N, C-alpha and C positions, 0 to 999 in steps of 0.2 A: 503494499499499499505505501505508493509514493506519493499521493497526493496530500497534502497538509490538510486541506479544509475535509476530505473525506477522513482522513484518520483522526479528526477534531469530533468531527460529528460522531464516531463511533465513542471514541473516548467520553464524550458526553453522555451518550446513551448507556455506556457503561457505568458511569457512575449514578445514572437515573434506576438502571435496569440490571444489578450486577449478576442476577440470576440468568438472564438473557433470554425471559419467557415473551417477551414482546407485548407486555403488560402496560408498562411504563413508558411515558413519552416526555419529550422535550422540545421548547420553541425552538424554531432556527436563530431566533437572535440569543439563544442561550449558548448556542455553539459558535455565533458572531461573538460573542463576548469572551468566550474561551480562547478565539483566535487573538483576537485585538480587545482588550478592554476599554482603550479611551476612546476609539473611533471605529465601534462595532459597527455601525451603519454603512461604512463603506464596503463592510465585507457581506453583510446580509444578502446582496443579490448574487454574489458568488456561492454562498450556502445553500441557498433557495436550488440553483441551477445544478449544484453538485447532488444535492439531495432527490432532484427529479431524474435524474440519470441512476442514481442509484435504487430507485424506486422502479426504474423501467428495467433494470437489471434483476429485480426481486429481491434486492439487499436491504431494502427499504422500505417502510409504508408511511405515507403522507395522508394524514386525517386533519377533518374539520367537522368540529362538534361531534367529535369522537367516531365519525364514518370514514371510509378510506375514499379520497378524491378520484377523478380520472385524472391522469396523469396529462392528459392533452388538453384540459379544459378546466381550471381552478383558479380561484383568485382569493386573496382574503388572510386572514389568520389560519394559520395551519400548525399542526403539530408533528413531530418525527416519531417514529419508533420502529423498534424491529418487526419485521414481518412474521405473521404465522407461516406453518408450512404450506397451506392452502394457499395465501398470497403470494408466496415465492413461486408456486407451481403455475399459479396464472399467470404471472409476468413473465414466467420463461415460456409459457406457451404461447406467448401473444407475441414475444420476439421472431424476426424473421428466421428462417431455417439458417442461413449461413451465420448467422450472429449467434444461434442458440449453439451450432456447431463448434463455434469458436471459445466459449466459455467452458468447455470441458475440461481445459487445462493442457491440451496436446497442443505443443509449440514446434512440432516437426514440420 
């Protein structure tokens, strides 16, 4: 995990949800404050964009008022949490076949 924003998302979630069961969530602003406490508002758009990419890969869930958002169309106040197994499977099933094959860890 070389992306510092991605690392900060998972570090912040690990503090909120130490068991990793996907029940606890954090605000994107909490992650931005973890990265840069003074001017966290500048980092917030990058946190949201990274979170969206992770959601599309099935590694993260974005919720609004406790419900999972549609990654192609959402706005407003959201929260981030670890996905359930069903949410991960659904996200991976939605990936195009070429992208799903790349995610299996084969680098040959």
